[in-house]
FIZAVEX-725267 format. One record per residue (C-alpha): x, y, z; residue number from 1. Coordinates in steps of 0.1 Angstrom, whole numbers, plus 5000, padded with zeros to 4 digits. Example, Ala and Ser with C-alpha at 12.3 -4.5 7.8 and 13.67 -1.06 7.14 Angstrom:
% residues 2
X:5123 | Y:4955 | Z:5078 | num:1
X:5137 | Y:4989 | Z:5071 | num:2
END
This chain:
% residues 374
X:0653 | Y:1275 | Z:5283 | num:1
X:0666 | Y:1291 | Z:5314 | num:2
X:0675 | Y:1328 | Z:5315 | num:3
X:0709 | Y:1335 | Z:5299 | num:4
X:0712 | Y:1299 | Z:5288 | num:5
X:0704 | Y:1278 | Z:5257 | num:6
X:0699 | Y:1244 | Z:5272 | num:7
X:0731 | Y:1237 | Z:5292 | num:8
X:0751 | Y:1263 | Z:5272 | num:9
X:0755 | Y:1298 | Z:5286 | num:10
X:0743 | Y:1325 | Z:5262 | num:11
X:0777 | Y:1343 | Z:5261 | num:12
X:0793 | Y:1310 | Z:5250 | num:13
X:0766 | Y:1305 | Z:5224 | num:14
X:0773 | Y:1340 | Z:5210 | num:15
X:0810 | Y:1334 | Z:5210 | num:16
X:0811 | Y:1299 | Z:5195 | num:17
X:0780 | Y:1297 | Z:5173 | num:18
X:0763 | Y:1330 | Z:5165 | num:19
X:0769 | Y:1336 | Z:5128 | num:20
X:0795 | Y:1308 | Z:5128 | num:21
X:0781 | Y:1273 | Z:5130 | num:22
X:0748 | Y:1255 | Z:5138 | num:23
X:0737 | Y:1243 | Z:5172 | num:24
X:0710 | Y:1218 | Z:5181 | num:25
X:0697 | Y:1221 | Z:5217 | num:26
X:0676 | Y:1191 | Z:5227 | num:27
X:0645 | Y:1197 | Z:5248 | num:28
X:0654 | Y:1234 | Z:5250 | num:29
X:0618 | Y:1247 | Z:5253 | num:30
X:0595 | Y:1217 | Z:5262 | num:31
X:0569 | Y:1241 | Z:5277 | num:32
X:0564 | Y:1256 | Z:5242 | num:33
X:0554 | Y:1223 | Z:5226 | num:34
X:0519 | Y:1228 | Z:5213 | num:35
X:0522 | Y:1266 | Z:5214 | num:36
X:0504 | Y:1267 | Z:5180 | num:37
X:0481 | Y:1238 | Z:5170 | num:38
X:0473 | Y:1230 | Z:5134 | num:39
X:0437 | Y:1242 | Z:5137 | num:40
X:0449 | Y:1275 | Z:5152 | num:41
X:0474 | Y:1280 | Z:5124 | num:42
X:0447 | Y:1272 | Z:5097 | num:43
X:0425 | Y:1299 | Z:5113 | num:44
X:0454 | Y:1324 | Z:5112 | num:45
X:0460 | Y:1316 | Z:5075 | num:46
X:0425 | Y:1330 | Z:5068 | num:47
X:0434 | Y:1364 | Z:5081 | num:48
X:0442 | Y:1392 | Z:5057 | num:49
X:0464 | Y:1410 | Z:5082 | num:50
X:0489 | Y:1382 | Z:5082 | num:51
X:0510 | Y:1369 | Z:5053 | num:52
X:0505 | Y:1332 | Z:5045 | num:53
X:0519 | Y:1309 | Z:5018 | num:54
X:0511 | Y:1275 | Z:5007 | num:55
X:0540 | Y:1255 | Z:4991 | num:56
X:0533 | Y:1223 | Z:4972 | num:57
X:0557 | Y:1199 | Z:4955 | num:58
X:0548 | Y:1176 | Z:4927 | num:59
X:0579 | Y:1155 | Z:4919 | num:60
X:0605 | Y:1180 | Z:4907 | num:61
X:0582 | Y:1210 | Z:4903 | num:62
X:0572 | Y:1235 | Z:4930 | num:63
X:0541 | Y:1257 | Z:4933 | num:64
X:0535 | Y:1286 | Z:4957 | num:65
X:0501 | Y:1303 | Z:4965 | num:66
X:0495 | Y:1332 | Z:4987 | num:67
X:0467 | Y:1336 | Z:5012 | num:68
X:0445 | Y:1342 | Z:5029 | num:69
X:0431 | Y:1307 | Z:5027 | num:70
X:0397 | Y:1293 | Z:5037 | num:71
X:0393 | Y:1262 | Z:5058 | num:72
X:0377 | Y:1246 | Z:5028 | num:73
X:0407 | Y:1252 | Z:5006 | num:74
X:0430 | Y:1237 | Z:5031 | num:75
X:0407 | Y:1208 | Z:5037 | num:76
X:0410 | Y:1198 | Z:5000 | num:77
X:0448 | Y:1195 | Z:5000 | num:78
X:0464 | Y:1160 | Z:4995 | num:79
X:0476 | Y:1139 | Z:5025 | num:80
X:0513 | Y:1148 | Z:5018 | num:81
X:0537 | Y:1170 | Z:4999 | num:82
X:0527 | Y:1205 | Z:5011 | num:83
X:0535 | Y:1231 | Z:5037 | num:84
X:0515 | Y:1260 | Z:5051 | num:85
X:0535 | Y:1290 | Z:5064 | num:86
X:0521 | Y:1320 | Z:5083 | num:87
X:0544 | Y:1351 | Z:5091 | num:88
X:0541 | Y:1375 | Z:5120 | num:89
X:0523 | Y:1352 | Z:5144 | num:90
X:0538 | Y:1372 | Z:5172 | num:91
X:0516 | Y:1401 | Z:5162 | num:92
X:0484 | Y:1383 | Z:5171 | num:93
X:0493 | Y:1356 | Z:5196 | num:94
X:0505 | Y:1367 | Z:5230 | num:95
X:0523 | Y:1333 | Z:5236 | num:96
X:0543 | Y:1338 | Z:5204 | num:97
X:0553 | Y:1373 | Z:5215 | num:98
X:0564 | Y:1359 | Z:5248 | num:99
X:0585 | Y:1334 | Z:5229 | num:100
X:0604 | Y:1362 | Z:5213 | num:101
X:0612 | Y:1375 | Z:5248 | num:102
X:0632 | Y:1343 | Z:5254 | num:103
X:0657 | Y:1356 | Z:5228 | num:104
X:0664 | Y:1389 | Z:5245 | num:105
X:0702 | Y:1381 | Z:5244 | num:106
X:0699 | Y:1394 | Z:5208 | num:107
X:0691 | Y:1432 | Z:5205 | num:108
X:0654 | Y:1439 | Z:5198 | num:109
X:0666 | Y:1458 | Z:5167 | num:110
X:0676 | Y:1425 | Z:5152 | num:111
X:0644 | Y:1406 | Z:5159 | num:112
X:0620 | Y:1402 | Z:5129 | num:113
X:0591 | Y:1379 | Z:5136 | num:114
X:0578 | Y:1345 | Z:5144 | num:115
X:0568 | Y:1323 | Z:5115 | num:116
X:0549 | Y:1291 | Z:5121 | num:117
X:0546 | Y:1263 | Z:5095 | num:118
X:0525 | Y:1231 | Z:5093 | num:119
X:0533 | Y:1201 | Z:5071 | num:120
X:0519 | Y:1166 | Z:5067 | num:121
X:0544 | Y:1138 | Z:5063 | num:122
X:0568 | Y:1145 | Z:5034 | num:123
X:0561 | Y:1183 | Z:5035 | num:124
X:0588 | Y:1208 | Z:5032 | num:125
X:0599 | Y:1239 | Z:5012 | num:126
X:0630 | Y:1223 | Z:4996 | num:127
X:0667 | Y:1228 | Z:5003 | num:128
X:0675 | Y:1265 | Z:5006 | num:129
X:0694 | Y:1291 | Z:5026 | num:130
X:0684 | Y:1323 | Z:5045 | num:131
X:0704 | Y:1356 | Z:5046 | num:132
X:0697 | Y:1359 | Z:5083 | num:133
X:0701 | Y:1340 | Z:5115 | num:134
X:0672 | Y:1317 | Z:5124 | num:135
X:0661 | Y:1295 | Z:5154 | num:136
X:0639 | Y:1266 | Z:5144 | num:137
X:0617 | Y:1253 | Z:5173 | num:138
X:0598 | Y:1221 | Z:5169 | num:139
X:0563 | Y:1225 | Z:5183 | num:140
X:0546 | Y:1193 | Z:5173 | num:141
X:0556 | Y:1160 | Z:5155 | num:142
X:0590 | Y:1151 | Z:5141 | num:143
X:0610 | Y:1168 | Z:5113 | num:144
X:0643 | Y:1157 | Z:5098 | num:145
X:0668 | Y:1185 | Z:5092 | num:146
X:0697 | Y:1182 | Z:5069 | num:147
X:0722 | Y:1211 | Z:5068 | num:148
X:0754 | Y:1220 | Z:5050 | num:149
X:0779 | Y:1249 | Z:5050 | num:150
X:0783 | Y:1245 | Z:5013 | num:151
X:0796 | Y:1274 | Z:4992 | num:152
X:0777 | Y:1265 | Z:4961 | num:153
X:0745 | Y:1285 | Z:4966 | num:154
X:0733 | Y:1284 | Z:4930 | num:155
X:0695 | Y:1282 | Z:4926 | num:156
X:0671 | Y:1262 | Z:4904 | num:157
X:0662 | Y:1284 | Z:4875 | num:158
X:0626 | Y:1296 | Z:4871 | num:159
X:0615 | Y:1280 | Z:4904 | num:160
X:0590 | Y:1300 | Z:4925 | num:161
X:0612 | Y:1294 | Z:4955 | num:162
X:0649 | Y:1298 | Z:4962 | num:163
X:0657 | Y:1261 | Z:4958 | num:164
X:0693 | Y:1251 | Z:4958 | num:165
X:0704 | Y:1233 | Z:4926 | num:166
X:0730 | Y:1211 | Z:4943 | num:167
X:0724 | Y:1205 | Z:4980 | num:168
X:0748 | Y:1182 | Z:4998 | num:169
X:0740 | Y:1176 | Z:5035 | num:170
X:0769 | Y:1173 | Z:5059 | num:171
X:0748 | Y:1169 | Z:5091 | num:172
X:0714 | Y:1155 | Z:5099 | num:173
X:0691 | Y:1155 | Z:5129 | num:174
X:0656 | Y:1142 | Z:5137 | num:175
X:0640 | Y:1168 | Z:5160 | num:176
X:0610 | Y:1164 | Z:5183 | num:177
X:0588 | Y:1189 | Z:5202 | num:178
X:0609 | Y:1213 | Z:5223 | num:179
X:0641 | Y:1208 | Z:5203 | num:180
X:0657 | Y:1240 | Z:5191 | num:181
X:0680 | Y:1243 | Z:5160 | num:182
X:0701 | Y:1274 | Z:5154 | num:183
X:0714 | Y:1281 | Z:5119 | num:184
X:0737 | Y:1310 | Z:5109 | num:185
X:0731 | Y:1331 | Z:5077 | num:186
X:0736 | Y:1314 | Z:5044 | num:187
X:0738 | Y:1280 | Z:5059 | num:188
X:0720 | Y:1255 | Z:5035 | num:189
X:0692 | Y:1235 | Z:5051 | num:190
X:0663 | Y:1212 | Z:5042 | num:191
X:0636 | Y:1202 | Z:5066 | num:192
X:0612 | Y:1173 | Z:5058 | num:193
X:0582 | Y:1164 | Z:5080 | num:194
X:0585 | Y:1128 | Z:5092 | num:195
X:0551 | Y:1130 | Z:5108 | num:196
X:0524 | Y:1157 | Z:5109 | num:197
X:0543 | Y:1185 | Z:5123 | num:198
X:0543 | Y:1222 | Z:5133 | num:199
X:0576 | Y:1242 | Z:5133 | num:200
X:0583 | Y:1277 | Z:5146 | num:201
X:0609 | Y:1299 | Z:5130 | num:202
X:0623 | Y:1329 | Z:5150 | num:203
X:0639 | Y:1351 | Z:5124 | num:204
X:0663 | Y:1380 | Z:5127 | num:205
X:0666 | Y:1411 | Z:5105 | num:206
X:0697 | Y:1415 | Z:5083 | num:207
X:0691 | Y:1444 | Z:5060 | num:208
X:0712 | Y:1445 | Z:5028 | num:209
X:0734 | Y:1475 | Z:5020 | num:210
X:0713 | Y:1482 | Z:4989 | num:211
X:0680 | Y:1482 | Z:5009 | num:212
X:0695 | Y:1504 | Z:5036 | num:213
X:0709 | Y:1528 | Z:5010 | num:214
X:0677 | Y:1533 | Z:4991 | num:215
X:0656 | Y:1536 | Z:5022 | num:216
X:0680 | Y:1562 | Z:5036 | num:217
X:0678 | Y:1582 | Z:5004 | num:218
X:0640 | Y:1581 | Z:5007 | num:219
X:0644 | Y:1593 | Z:5043 | num:220
X:0667 | Y:1622 | Z:5032 | num:221
X:0643 | Y:1632 | Z:5005 | num:222
X:0616 | Y:1638 | Z:5031 | num:223
X:0639 | Y:1659 | Z:5053 | num:224
X:0662 | Y:1676 | Z:5026 | num:225
X:0662 | Y:1714 | Z:5024 | num:226
X:0685 | Y:1729 | Z:4997 | num:227
X:0687 | Y:1766 | Z:4989 | num:228
X:0693 | Y:1783 | Z:4956 | num:229
X:0684 | Y:1778 | Z:4920 | num:230
X:0703 | Y:1774 | Z:4888 | num:231
X:0714 | Y:1808 | Z:4874 | num:232
X:0735 | Y:1817 | Z:4843 | num:233
X:0737 | Y:1855 | Z:4839 | num:234
X:0770 | Y:1850 | Z:4820 | num:235
X:0754 | Y:1827 | Z:4794 | num:236
X:0772 | Y:1827 | Z:4760 | num:237
X:0763 | Y:1810 | Z:4727 | num:238
X:0776 | Y:1775 | Z:4723 | num:239
X:0784 | Y:1756 | Z:4691 | num:240
X:0762 | Y:1725 | Z:4700 | num:241
X:0730 | Y:1736 | Z:4718 | num:242
X:0722 | Y:1700 | Z:4728 | num:243
X:0754 | Y:1697 | Z:4747 | num:244
X:0755 | Y:1700 | Z:4785 | num:245
X:0782 | Y:1726 | Z:4789 | num:246
X:0810 | Y:1725 | Z:4815 | num:247
X:0798 | Y:1757 | Z:4832 | num:248
X:0762 | Y:1743 | Z:4836 | num:249
X:0775 | Y:1709 | Z:4848 | num:250
X:0798 | Y:1726 | Z:4873 | num:251
X:0771 | Y:1749 | Z:4887 | num:252
X:0745 | Y:1721 | Z:4891 | num:253
X:0771 | Y:1699 | Z:4907 | num:254
X:0778 | Y:1726 | Z:4933 | num:255
X:0741 | Y:1728 | Z:4941 | num:256
X:0740 | Y:1691 | Z:4947 | num:257
X:0770 | Y:1694 | Z:4970 | num:258
X:0746 | Y:1708 | Z:4995 | num:259
X:0732 | Y:1673 | Z:5001 | num:260
X:0746 | Y:1665 | Z:5036 | num:261
X:0737 | Y:1642 | Z:5065 | num:262
X:0749 | Y:1639 | Z:5100 | num:263
X:0753 | Y:1611 | Z:5126 | num:264
X:0720 | Y:1623 | Z:5141 | num:265
X:0703 | Y:1619 | Z:5107 | num:266
X:0716 | Y:1583 | Z:5104 | num:267
X:0705 | Y:1575 | Z:5140 | num:268
X:0670 | Y:1589 | Z:5134 | num:269
X:0667 | Y:1571 | Z:5102 | num:270
X:0677 | Y:1538 | Z:5117 | num:271
X:0653 | Y:1541 | Z:5146 | num:272
X:0623 | Y:1548 | Z:5122 | num:273
X:0634 | Y:1522 | Z:5097 | num:274
X:0639 | Y:1494 | Z:5122 | num:275
X:0605 | Y:1500 | Z:5138 | num:276
X:0585 | Y:1507 | Z:5107 | num:277
X:0554 | Y:1484 | Z:5106 | num:278
X:0550 | Y:1460 | Z:5077 | num:279
X:0524 | Y:1470 | Z:5051 | num:280
X:0497 | Y:1446 | Z:5064 | num:281
X:0501 | Y:1455 | Z:5101 | num:282
X:0469 | Y:1469 | Z:5116 | num:283
X:0467 | Y:1488 | Z:5150 | num:284
X:0434 | Y:1486 | Z:5169 | num:285
X:0426 | Y:1520 | Z:5183 | num:286
X:0403 | Y:1521 | Z:5214 | num:287
X:0367 | Y:1524 | Z:5204 | num:288
X:0359 | Y:1547 | Z:5233 | num:289
X:0392 | Y:1561 | Z:5244 | num:290
X:0395 | Y:1573 | Z:5280 | num:291
X:0401 | Y:1610 | Z:5287 | num:292
X:0438 | Y:1618 | Z:5296 | num:293
X:0431 | Y:1621 | Z:5333 | num:294
X:0412 | Y:1588 | Z:5334 | num:295
X:0439 | Y:1570 | Z:5313 | num:296
X:0466 | Y:1583 | Z:5337 | num:297
X:0447 | Y:1570 | Z:5367 | num:298
X:0441 | Y:1536 | Z:5351 | num:299
X:0477 | Y:1533 | Z:5339 | num:300
X:0491 | Y:1542 | Z:5374 | num:301
X:0469 | Y:1516 | Z:5390 | num:302
X:0471 | Y:1487 | Z:5365 | num:303
X:0501 | Y:1494 | Z:5342 | num:304
X:0504 | Y:1494 | Z:5304 | num:305
X:0519 | Y:1471 | Z:5278 | num:306
X:0528 | Y:1475 | Z:5242 | num:307
X:0503 | Y:1462 | Z:5217 | num:308
X:0514 | Y:1429 | Z:5200 | num:309
X:0522 | Y:1445 | Z:5166 | num:310
X:0542 | Y:1474 | Z:5182 | num:311
X:0579 | Y:1477 | Z:5178 | num:312
X:0598 | Y:1501 | Z:5200 | num:313
X:0635 | Y:1510 | Z:5202 | num:314
X:0655 | Y:1539 | Z:5216 | num:315
X:0688 | Y:1557 | Z:5210 | num:316
X:0699 | Y:1580 | Z:5238 | num:317
X:0669 | Y:1601 | Z:5246 | num:318
X:0649 | Y:1595 | Z:5214 | num:319
X:0623 | Y:1567 | Z:5214 | num:320
X:0612 | Y:1551 | Z:5181 | num:321
X:0578 | Y:1534 | Z:5180 | num:322
X:0563 | Y:1520 | Z:5148 | num:323
X:0583 | Y:1543 | Z:5126 | num:324
X:0579 | Y:1575 | Z:5146 | num:325
X:0606 | Y:1594 | Z:5165 | num:326
X:0597 | Y:1607 | Z:5200 | num:327
X:0623 | Y:1627 | Z:5219 | num:328
X:0620 | Y:1626 | Z:5257 | num:329
X:0637 | Y:1642 | Z:5286 | num:330
X:0658 | Y:1622 | Z:5311 | num:331
X:0630 | Y:1620 | Z:5337 | num:332
X:0606 | Y:1604 | Z:5313 | num:333
X:0632 | Y:1584 | Z:5295 | num:334
X:0638 | Y:1561 | Z:5325 | num:335
X:0602 | Y:1547 | Z:5323 | num:336
X:0601 | Y:1547 | Z:5285 | num:337
X:0633 | Y:1527 | Z:5283 | num:338
X:0618 | Y:1501 | Z:5306 | num:339
X:0587 | Y:1499 | Z:5284 | num:340
X:0609 | Y:1494 | Z:5253 | num:341
X:0630 | Y:1467 | Z:5270 | num:342
X:0603 | Y:1448 | Z:5287 | num:343
X:0573 | Y:1455 | Z:5266 | num:344
X:0553 | Y:1467 | Z:5296 | num:345
X:0553 | Y:1491 | Z:5326 | num:346
X:0539 | Y:1477 | Z:5359 | num:347
X:0516 | Y:1497 | Z:5382 | num:348
X:0531 | Y:1528 | Z:5397 | num:349
X:0557 | Y:1532 | Z:5369 | num:350
X:0537 | Y:1554 | Z:5346 | num:351
X:0537 | Y:1587 | Z:5366 | num:352
X:0553 | Y:1619 | Z:5352 | num:353
X:0538 | Y:1645 | Z:5330 | num:354
X:0559 | Y:1639 | Z:5299 | num:355
X:0558 | Y:1601 | Z:5300 | num:356
X:0521 | Y:1602 | Z:5306 | num:357
X:0517 | Y:1625 | Z:5276 | num:358
X:0536 | Y:1600 | Z:5253 | num:359
X:0518 | Y:1570 | Z:5268 | num:360
X:0484 | Y:1586 | Z:5262 | num:361
X:0493 | Y:1595 | Z:5226 | num:362
X:0504 | Y:1559 | Z:5219 | num:363
X:0473 | Y:1545 | Z:5236 | num:364
X:0451 | Y:1566 | Z:5213 | num:365
X:0470 | Y:1554 | Z:5183 | num:366
X:0466 | Y:1517 | Z:5193 | num:367
X:0503 | Y:1513 | Z:5200 | num:368
X:0498 | Y:1503 | Z:5236 | num:369
X:0470 | Y:1491 | Z:5259 | num:370
X:0461 | Y:1492 | Z:5296 | num:371
X:0468 | Y:1462 | Z:5317 | num:372
X:0438 | Y:1448 | Z:5336 | num:373
X:0438 | Y:1434 | Z:5371 | num:374
END
């Protein structure tokens, strides 16, 4: 996939014609990524407790879901067909998977979620379903048959452990091979069945719901809220019903709550922290023997630095958000930090400056970034 193109289609045309509108299949889009994750490698990742893994099995019309980590022995006892192993967040531990995310830079980093990789023997799949977010499905190994539908009936099978569509009616069908890339908009019904032993990569994008955003923002406000005053009633009078909340009390308490306010800056700060907040199972590896500040600065200037694989970094104006933390920077430091956020690394000679060096060293000590080595 060339820069600014999806196969033969320019990215701007893809965004205009297909993004959140209709599917697109790009044959041989990323042939160099075939074999990016082999089955044995995925089985090893499914045994880690810092990654979320699931095992989906189908027995006729019933579905079963188990959550990892899984041992090699458990996986080795599975039947020859009818199951799928899925591992989330592979980009947090495999550099090649993180580099794959970089091929989708035409979508803002704030929308990127993670790379999920699945393995299935012939007949394996997770059933007809839909996602609430955009997704690219890249075939890494073997062949898979995809059936898709823009159907409006999205009712689900009751009491199923997965979101399985009750009435799936395919309108298009493709057989994909290693290197083929399928894009699906949100809420587009699809069903993928392994034709041969296959590995499929899913590049997903964040699409927070209004309810999730609202409750998370209220939690954020709670941590930063400062209201003055207490309830007072020096003019209290006897009332006929002592259990009744009187008009005067309701009015006074309501006026206290009117002090709850937020600004555009509050919203922006919340969004930056929220969109970079690590998932609960993410672990950052701090340096065992961290360099002193001066030694770190010399090494960084000579070799450069890069973000650690689990790190998420965004910015808004002069505030940089890294793994849920807000870090304001002056204009001189902001230039280098913007490059770090955009590209995921700073080359040699680009780390100088007192303020940027201070932030880089702090993030290095936290395990958020690491030194490049020559």
